[in-house]
N, C-alpha and C positions, 0 to 999 in steps of 0.2 A: 219688536220685529227682528227677525233674522235678516242679515244683510243679503241683498240680491245684487249681483254684479254681472255685467256682460250678458244681458238678456238674450241676445242673439246666439251666444255661445252655449248657454246651459238651458235654454227653454226646453222644458219637457225631459231634460236629462236625468233629473233626480229620480223620476219614476222608473227609468230604465234600470237603475242599479239597486232599487230598494228590495230588500228581502227581510222577512221578519226575524229579529234576533231570537235566540233561544228563550223559551218560556221556562225560566228557572224554577218557577213555583209550581208548575203543573205540566206534565207531559202525557198525562193519562189519556185524554180524548183521542180516540182513533188509534191507540197504540197497536202495533203489529206484533204478532207472535215472535217473528224473527226478522231482523233487518238484513236487507240485501247489501252486503258489504261492497260489492262491485258497483251497484247503482249509487250508493252513498259516495264512493270515491269519485265516480263520474260527475256527480252533482257538484261536489266541492271543488273539483278540478275546473269545472265550468265557471263557478263563481270566481275562483282565483284568477283564471285566465281573463275573464271579463274585466275584473278590477284592474289588472295589469294593463290591458289594452286601453282602458279608459284613462289611466294615469298618463299613458304615452300620448293619447289623442288630445287630452285636455290638460296640458302641463300646468296651466294656471291653477286649476282645481287641485292638482297634486301638491302645489305649493301650499295652498290653504289647509290641506289636511296633513301637512308635515312631511310629504315625500318630495325631496329636493333633488332627486336623480335627474330630473328633466328641467332644472331651473335655468337653463340657458335657452329655452325655447318658448315660443308662443303658439297658440292654437292655429292650425292651418284651416282657414275658412274659404279656401278656393272651392269652386263648384265640384271639382273632381273629389276633393277630400270630403265634402259634405255628402256627396253621393256614396262614397265609400263607408261613411259612418252609418248610413241607413242600411247598406248591404251587410255590414257587420252585425247590426241589430237583427236583421232577418236570419243570418247564419246562427247567431246565438239562440234565437227563438226556436229554430229547427232543432238545434242540439238539445235544448231544454225539453222540448216535446218528445224527444226520442228516449229520454230517461224513464225507465219503468217506475212510476211513482208508487205503485202498490207495495214495493219492497222498501220504501223509505220510512223512517220514523215519522211520527206525527209532526214533529218540529220541522223536519226537512221537507215534508210534503207541503206544509204551509209556506215555507220559504220558496219552494219551487213554484207554487201557485202565484205568489206575489211577483216573483221574478218574471214569469210568463206574462202576467197582467201588465207589468211595467213596460216590457218590450212591445206589447201590443199597443199600449197607449202611445208610446214614442212613435211607432210606425204610422199611427193615425194622423200624426202631424205632418207627415211627408208632403201631402198635397197643399198644405198651407204655406206656400212659398212666400206670398206677400206678407202675411202676418209674421212669419219667422224673420223677415228682413228688418222689421222695425225694432232695432236694437237700442234706440235712443229713448230713454224713459225720463219721466218727470223728476224722479228722485234718484236717478243714476242709471247707468247703462254703459255702453261701449265708451261713451265720452268721458267717463270717470273711472272705468275699470282698470286702466294701466296704473294710475296713481294709487288705487286701492291695492293692487297687486304689489307694487313696490313697497308699500307699508308693511307687507307681510313677509317679504323675503329676508332670509338670514344673511348676515354679512360678517360673521365671526371670523372667517378664514379668507385668505387671498383667493382661493378657488371659488368661493361663493360670490365674492365681489366680481370676479371675472364673469360669472354667470349673469349677474345683473347687467354688466356692460354688454354682454351678448344679447340680452333681451332688448336693451335700448337700441342696439343696432338693428334688431329685427322689427322694431315697432313701426318704422315707416312702411315697410312692406305689408304689415298687418293692417295698417290704416287703409292702404290702397285696396286690400281685399274687402274691407268693410265698406268702403265707398262703392265698390262694384255691387255689393249686395244691396246697399241702400238705393242705388240707381235702378237695380232690377225691381225692387219694390215700388219705386216711383213709377216705373213703366206699367206696373200692374194696378196703379191707383191705391197703393197702400202707403200712406204718409200720415204721420201723427198730426193732430191739430195744432194751430198756431200757439196756443197757450203752453202746450207741452214743449214745443221747439224753442220758445222764448226762454224757458227754464234751462233747456239744454245749452243754449248759447251763454246764458249767465254762468253755468257751471264750467264751460270751456274757458270763458274769460277769467274766471277765478283761478284757473290753473296757468293761464298765459301771463297774467299781470305781475306776479311777484318776481323779484330779482332771482337769478339762478340759484343762489345759495339759500333762498327762502322758498324755492319751488318745491311742491310735493314730489317732483321727480328726482330731486336731489336728496330727499329724506334719507335713503339708505346710507349715504356717504356721511351723514351726521352721527352715525352710531356704529362705525367700523369697530371690529373686534380689537380688544386691547392687546392681543398677542401679535397683531400685525405691526411690524416695525414702523416707527414714526415717519421715516423717509418714504416708505412704501405707501403709507396712508396718504401722505401729501400727493404722491403720484396718482393714486387712485382718485383722489378728490379732483385733481386737475383733469383727469380723463372723464370723470363724471360730469364736470361742468361743461366740457366740450361735447359730450354725448347729449346732454340736455339741450344745449344751445344749437347744435348742428343736426341732431337727429330727431329728438322727441318733439321739441316745440315747433319746428317747421311742419312736421307731420300733423300735429294737432291743429296748426293754422290751416292746413289743407282741409281738414275735417270741418273746421269752423266756416271756411269759405263756402264749402258745399252746402252746409245747413242754411247759411244766410242767403246765398245767391240762387240755389236750385231747389232745395227742399222746402224752405219756408214759403216761397211764392206759390208752391203747389199744395200747401196745407189746406185741408178741408175745413169747413165751418164747424163740423161736429166730429168728435172722435168716437162716437158710439159705434160699436162693432156692427150693428145692424145696418149702418150706412155704407159699409165696405162690400165689395163683391165677395159673396160667400161668407160674409161675416157672421150670419146667424149660426151657421154650422160651427164656425170657430168658437163662438161664445158657448154653445152647447157643450163643446169639448172642454173648454176651460172651466165651466161650472162643474162638470162631472169630475174632472181631474183634480180640481182644488178642494172639492168637498168629499170626494170618494163616495158619493151618494147618487141616487137617481132622482133627486128632487129637482123640480122645475124651477126656473127663475120666479114664476108667480108664487110658488110655495115658499121659497126663500124670502121673497119680498114681504109676504104676509107674516112670516116669523119675525122679521125685523120690526114691523109696525107693532106687533103684539108685545115684543120685549121693550120697545120704546115706551109704550103706555105703562107697563109695569114699573120701569125704572123712573119715569117721570113722577109717578106716585111716591116712590121712595125718596126722591130728591125733594119733593114738596114737603114731605114729613120732616126732613132735616131743616128746611127753612122755617117751618113752624116751631121746631124745637128751639131754635135760637131767637125766636120772637122777632124776626126781621119784618119790618113793615114795608111790604112791596112784593111784587111778583117774582117769578123765577128769573126772568131776564134782568130785573133790577138787582137781585141778589148776586147773580153771577157777575154783573158789571161792577158791583161793589168789590167783589173778591179779586177782580182783574185790574182794579185801578188803585187800590190802597197800597201804599209803599211797604207797609208792614208785612204784606203777603209775598214779598219778593226778596231774593238775595241781592246783595250789593254789588256783585260783579261775577265774572266767570269762575274765578278760583273759589269764591264763596259757594257758588252753585255746586261745583264738583265736590267740595268738602261736605256739603249737605247730602249729596247722593251717597258718598262713602260712609257717612255717619249712619244713614238708614241701613245700609248693607251690614255694617257691624252690629247693629241692633237685631237684625233678623237672624244672622248666622247662629248664635247660641240657642235660638228658639226652635230651630229646624228639627231636632230629634223628637220633639213632641208629635210631629206629623209624619216622619220618615224613618224607616228602620235602617236605611242605607243612604249614605251621602257620598258625593264624588270626592275623589282624592285631589284631582287637578284644581288649582286655585283659579280665581277670577279677579278682575280689577275693574276700576272705573276710570275712564280716560275721556278727554275731549276728542270729538270727531274732527277731521280735517276742516280747516276754515273754508276751503273752496266749495264745500257742500252747501254752504249758505245757512242763514239763520232760520229758515223755514223747514229745514230737514228734520224729519222725525228721528227719535232715538232708535238705535238698533244694536244687535248683539253679534259678535264674532265668536265662533266656537273655537275650542282648543284643537291642537294637533292630535291625531290619532295616537301618537306615541307619548303624549303628555309633555312634549318639549316646549309647547307654547300654551299659555293660559287662555281662558275665555275672557272676553272684554265686553263690558257694557259701554257703548260709545254714546256719550252724552253731548248734546248740542250746547256747548258753553257759550257760543255766540248769542244764543237765544235766552240769556239769563233774564232779560227784561220781560219776556213773554212766557216764562216757565214759572208759574206761581208755586210757592212752597207746598200748598195743599194738594198738588197733583203728584208730588215727587215720590211718595211712599208707594203708590200703586204702580208707578213706572219702574221702580227698582224691583218690586215683586214680579213684574212681568219679564223684564230684560235680564235680570240676574238670578236671584233666588227668592222664592222656590220655583221660578219660571224657567227661562231658556237655559241658563247655565246648569242648574241642577239636572234637568231632564237630558240635555244633550251630552253633558259630560258623563253622566251615568251610562248612557248608551254607548259612548265611545270607549268606556272603560271595561266593557264586556270582552276582555282580551281573548277569551277562548273562542270567540266567534270570528269568522272571516272578515277581513276589512270591508268587503262588499256590504256586509250587514251593518257595520258600525259607522260608515262614512256618509250616509245619505238618509233622507227622510221624507215624510209627507207633510206638507204645509198644514193640513187640517189637524194633524196630531200635534205638531210642534207649536203652532200658534193657538190651537185649542187648549193645550196644556198651559201655555203661558197666561192666557186669559183666565183660565180656571185658577191658576196659581195666585192671581190677584185677589180672588175671593178668600184665599186662605190667610190673608193678612190679618183678619179679625182674630185668628187663633195664634198669631205670631206677635201680638202686641202692637199692631199698626191700627190706624184709623181711630185713635183714641179721642180726637176732637172732632166736632161736627164738620168743620171745613175739610179735613182730610177724608172724612166719610163721603162728603159731597164729591170730592175729587175722585174717589174710587168709583162712585156711582156714575159720575160724568164719563169716566173712561169706559165703563161698561156700556153706557148709552151710545158712546161714540162708535163702538163696534157693532151695536145693534143697528145704528143708522147706516152703517156701511152695507148691511144686507139690503136695505131699501134703495140706497143710492146706486150701488153697483148694478143691481138688476134694473133699476129705474133708467139709468143711462143706456145700458147696452141692450135691453130687451123691451123697454116700455116707452121709449121716446122722450125721456127727460132731457132737458137742456142742461148744460154745465151750470148756468146761473141758478136754475131751479134746484139742482143738487146742492149747491153751496148754501142757498137760502134755507133749504130744508135742514141741513146739518147744523147750521148756526142756530136756527130756531129750536131744534130738538135737543141740542147738547149745550148751547151757551158758549161754545168754544170760539176762540179768536178767528175772525173772518179770513185773515191772510193765511193762517195755518190751515184752515179748512179748505181754502182754495188750492193750496199746494197738495193737500190730500186728495181732493177730487181729481186733480190732474194726474195724480198717481193712479187712481182707479181707472181713469180713461186709458192710460198707457200700460196698465198691468191688469187686464180684465180678469175678474174671477178670484184673484188672490185674496182680496179683502173679505170674501165670503167665508174663508176658512176659519177665522178666529172664533166667531160666535157659534158657528155650526159645530165646530169641534168641542168648544166648551160645553154647550148644551148636551152633547152626547155623554161627556164625562160626568156631568151632574146627574143625568138620567141613570147612568150605570151605578153611580154612588147611591142614589136613592133606592134603586132596585136592590142593591146589596144590603142596605139598612133594613128594608122591609123584609127581606128573606132571612137575614141573620138575627134581627132583633138585638137583644143584649149582647150577642156574640160578635156584633160588628166591631171591627178594629180599623180605624182610619189608616193606621200605618200599614196594615196588611193590604188594604184596598189600594193604597198608593203604590205599594210594591208590585202588586199585580199589574197595574196600569203601566208603571215605568219599566218593569221587566220585559215588556213586549218590545222595547225599542220603538222607533217611530213607524207606525203601521196605519193602513187604512182603517176607517171607523168600523166597517163590518168585522174586520179581524180583531179589533180591540174588543168589540162587544162579545164575540165568540170566546175570547180568552177570559173575560170576566164571568161569562155564563158558565164556562167550564170550571172556573175556580169556585163559583157558588155551588155548583153541583157536588164538587168534592167536599166543600165545607159543610154543606147541608147533610151529606150522607154519612159523615163521620170519617171519610177517607182523609180529610185534612188532618184530623187528630192522629191518625195512624202514621201519616207521613212525618208529622212532627216527632212522634215517639220513635220512629225508625231513625230519623236524623239524630236524635239525642243519643240513642243507643250506639249508632255508628260513630258518633263523635267521641263517645266514651271509650270505645274499643280502639279507635285509630289515633286518638289524640289530636285531631284537627278540629277546626271550627265547624259547627253544624251547617252553617250556610255555605261553606266551601265545598260541601258534598253535592255533586251534580245529580239531580233527579232524572233517572233514565225513563222510568214509567211508574204510574200508580193506577191500580185498577180495582174495581169492585168485582169480586169473583165468587164462584161457588166451588168449594173443595169437595172431593168425593168421599172423604171420611174424616174422622177426628184427628188424623195426623196433620191436617192443614197443608197437605202437599209436601210434607217433609218427614216421611216415616223413618223411625229408628229401627235398626236390625233387631229382629226377635220380638218386637212389640206387636200386640194385637190392638186394632182400632175399631171403633164403632162404625158400621157401614151406614152412614147417614149423610145426607147432603148438608154441608155446613157453609152458610153464607160468611163471606169474609173479604179480605183484601190482599193484594200483592203489591209490594213497593220495591222497586229496584233502584239502588243508588250506586254512583261511581265514587269509590273511595281511593285513597292513595295507592292501594295495592290491587285495585281491580274492582269488579262488580260485587255488590253486596245485595243478596236476595232475601227480602223479609216477607214472611207469610203471617197472616193474622186472621183471627176470627172476629165476627161482629161483636162478640162479647168482651173483647179486649186482650185475648192471648196474642203474644207477638213472638215469632221465632225467626232467628237468622239461620237460613237454610243453606248448607254447603251445596255446591253445584252438583256433586256426585249423588246427593240424596233427593234433589229437588224434583218434584212431580208437577207437571202443569195442571192448572185447574180444568174443570170440565169444559168441553167445547161449547161455544156459545155463551160463555160467561159475560156478564154485563160489564162493559168498559165505559167508564164515565168520561 
């Protein structure tokens, strides 16, 4: 799971800034004869301006993506500022709609479409005032966001430490703003249920209890840069202790008092969205936003039940393989109680995760043609998050200055059996979140707007799909680890039934817990924490399996279409080269690739790349594909006549491929029979009008 922090701050925001990264493997579909340079500049100026505005508006987010220019600030959540954010979204939408899309490249047209879609989705949440006020979630939210932020801030220089102290000074005011928003939600009858708020209080208490020097808020002062003089470090630490004691902790205590004295007494018996005013409309939006599909809750519920039946059959087969005498529940109970299936302590657990990651890394080239350059690590998550917190991933900075992190729950070593660890690493690290997110961030030729955000259904769908690749990476060699993998898959399938069951079908919290325990065999306390997560974060849990099933569907389609020519490395490159996109856009990209691969255009593109690489001396994959088309030439010159030559006057089917080399554009013309010509610009003749563009 990718970490989610400050729900009230970023709810719906990622959709606003999402745009599809360049399709490096295929630009052919819908290519235009000539690109409108003015429209293209307008589009990218809009992207850049929007990104810059968002970094200023959400300085916490800027910190997480490695932009520290606003590291002395916190988000302004006053009513006037929130109204201004929606006004800015409306203005950006108007600017986007004014750009003449017909003059844009296919890549930029797609980016514009997704940009518009994201802004429209964001603006649809404006009426959901009560829902947007519920920023305290079961697995984290505003109550834990500041500690998580401080864990990410740099403190290598004195100036950066001063930024941290400025943020600490601003925190009391930010808490007051959030209290005002929570009270507004309370007045509208939008309050989380008791079980969620009890978890919120426990998380707050976990931050209030430690002595100042062990406080998560003092953490930055334990890693001050070595170039800061010792005396100055001591002074900073003294100021840090004072800020924690006099600014941060009193503000957090005010938040706790509100939750305990005002919020909790008003908590409803059920957290189902259907029980809130206008909640059905909110849930419909969350389902559509998190899955990027038009599927109804009933359809998603049915998919969950279907997948659970399939996976239970596979798990029963594993039990039969090991000749265990007993049913599924007894087998899982055996695996969850035998000491040999657990590590002996927190450090042993972390070492186990790191060992699995080291075993996966050298196997990755079997399945991937390109791997990220930025590293990742495995670390323990902060103790105040509790032993029931699920593992999560923190992405790297856009500039590569910060690695990716798989955050493991070391406190939960007694409830994290060894046989579930391989599938967890595959999901959170590689080939899951880290591989996908780091690759997207490393597409440095793209605007930051395209690299710094994503869609949950793609990100989590890929990570769940990545778990299934473990069989090809040397994982799941013993039956227990195979069962752990299948259990993880069943867990995500059960989410489809539980999330929709709670929010659309009248399921109680206890019914959801009982269902998940029965269908997955997972620990009841962990399941209860997860169910509370679905209650306080509606729709998000639907993204995992819906996304995975689409990727599997597209892979099976490619296998059927290409037969022996199917290459899993090429398929993965097509999927990953899109960046994080809605499922319909992913499907279109794969279908476009299949069209080119099936027609022979793929082979021509590869031949053109190879020739261009030989001529320029650069790597073939570093050559940007501008366009690739299936065309008809007017004669045997293939659109590249040489002076004084006579050519047959016949229609010649063929291809045109344009690449961007180190010295400019390279225009390749080809026939369907295999002839390939690099045509100078002064001799190039366009194909016949109406040529087929794939």
